[in-house]
C-alpha positions in Angstrom: -6.2 -24.9 -0.9 -3.5 -22.5 -0.4 -5.2 -20.0 2.3 -2.0 -17.8 2.1 -2.7 -17.0 -1.6 -6.4 -16.6 -0.9 -5.8 -14.1 1.8 -3.2 -12.3 -0.3 -5.8 -11.9 -3.0 -8.4 -10.7 -0.6 -5.9 -8.2 0.8 -5.2 -6.8 -2.7 -8.9 -6.1 -3.5 -9.0 -2.8 -1.8 -5.9 -1.7 -3.6 -7.4 -2.3 -7.0 -10.5 -0.5 -5.9 -8.5 2.5 -4.8 -6.7 2.5 -8.2 -10.2 2.6 -10.1 -11.4 5.5 -7.7 -8.2 7.6 -8.0 -10.3 10.7 -9.0 -11.7 10.7 -5.4 -8.4 10.6 -3.6 -8.0 14.2 -3.3 -10.8 14.4 -0.9 -9.6 14.4 2.7 -12.4 12.6 4.1 -12.4 9.8 1.5 -8.5 9.5 1.9 -8.9 9.3 5.8 -11.3 6.5 5.5 -9.0 4.6 3.1 -6.1 5.2 5.6 -8.1 3.7 8.4 -9.1 0.8 6.2 -5.5 0.2 5.1 -4.3 0.3 8.7 -6.9 -2.2 9.7 -5.7 -4.5 7.0 -2.2 -4.1 8.1 -3.2 -5.0 11.6 -5.2 -8.0 10.4 -2.3 -9.2 8.4 0.3 -8.7 11.1 -2.0 -10.6 13.6 -2.5 -13.3 11.0 1.4 -13.8 10.5 2.6 -13.4 14.0 -0.1 -15.3 15.6 0.7 -18.4 13.4 4.4 -17.4 13.2 4.8 -19.7 10.0 6.7 -18.8 6.9 3.6 -19.9 4.9 1.8 -16.7 6.1 4.4 -14.4 4.7 2.6 -13.6 1.3 -0.6 -12.6 3.1 1.4 -10.5 5.7 3.2 -8.5 2.9 -0.2 -8.2 0.8 -1.8 -6.7 3.9 0.6 -3.8 3.9 0.3 -2.9 0.4 -2.9 -0.8 0.7 -1.5 1.5 3.6 1.7 1.9 1.9 0.3 2.8 -1.4 -1.9 5.5 0.3 1.1 6.8 2.2 3.2 7.1 -0.8 0.3 8.6 -2.7 -0.2 11.2 0.0 3.5 12.2 0.0 3.7 12.3 -3.8 0.5 14.4 -4.1 1.6 16.9 -1.6 4.7 17.5 -3.6 3.1 17.2 -7.1 0.0 19.2 -6.7 1.7 22.6 -6.0 4.1 22.2 -8.9 1.7 21.0 -11.7 -1.6 22.3 -10.3 -3.3 19.1 -10.9 -3.7 15.6 -9.4 -1.0 13.0 -10.1 -2.5 10.2 -12.3 -1.2 6.7 -11.8 -2.0 4.1 -14.5 -0.3 2.0 -17.0 -0.2 4.7 -19.7 -0.8 8.1 -18.0 -2.2 10.9 -20.3 0.7 13.3 -19.4 4.2 11.9 -19.7 5.4 13.4 -16.5 3.0 11.2 -14.6 5.1 8.2 -15.3 7.5 9.3 -12.5 5.0 9.3 -9.8 3.4 6.0 -11.2 6.9 4.4 -11.0 7.5 5.5 -7.5 4.2 4.6 -6.0 4.2 1.1 -7.6 7.8 0.3 -6.9 7.5 1.7 -3.5 4.3 -0.3 -2.8 6.3 -3.5 -3.9 9.6 -2.9 -2.2 8.6 -1.0 1.1 6.9 -3.9 2.9 10.1 -6.0 2.6 12.3 -3.2 3.7 10.0 -2.3 6.6 9.9 -6.0 7.7 13.6 -6.7 7.5 14.8 -3.4 9.1 12.1 -2.5 11.5 9.7 -5.2 12.5 12.4 -7.9 12.8 14.6 -5.7 15.0 11.6 -4.9 17.3 10.7 -8.6 17.5 14.4 -9.5 18.4 14.2 -6.9 21.3 11.0 -8.4 22.5 
């Protein structure tokens, strides 16, 4: 059994729960709890990857970052989006308002791309200095 794939799937479950509860993301206490949970997943994934230091754990390592990065991007986009449109951004496959396609694309592509960018430009340089 491929444990890397299993851990990746486990790390993705909170992200899907967040997507289904997007109507509660505007509450600061709920968002803070999710940030702490996402940071905990990030730390667990980094420990899992760098403790074993094998290329097999890369999928789980990148999967552990997605919840935190998703929430980080959502917070930035919401802070810009809400004052302009006076409503919460909706992210889904087919949003009700056509303008919500832009935040949806930014959040989902950023969630996929940013873990690789952070790893290659930041984490690898920090490890090289240690």
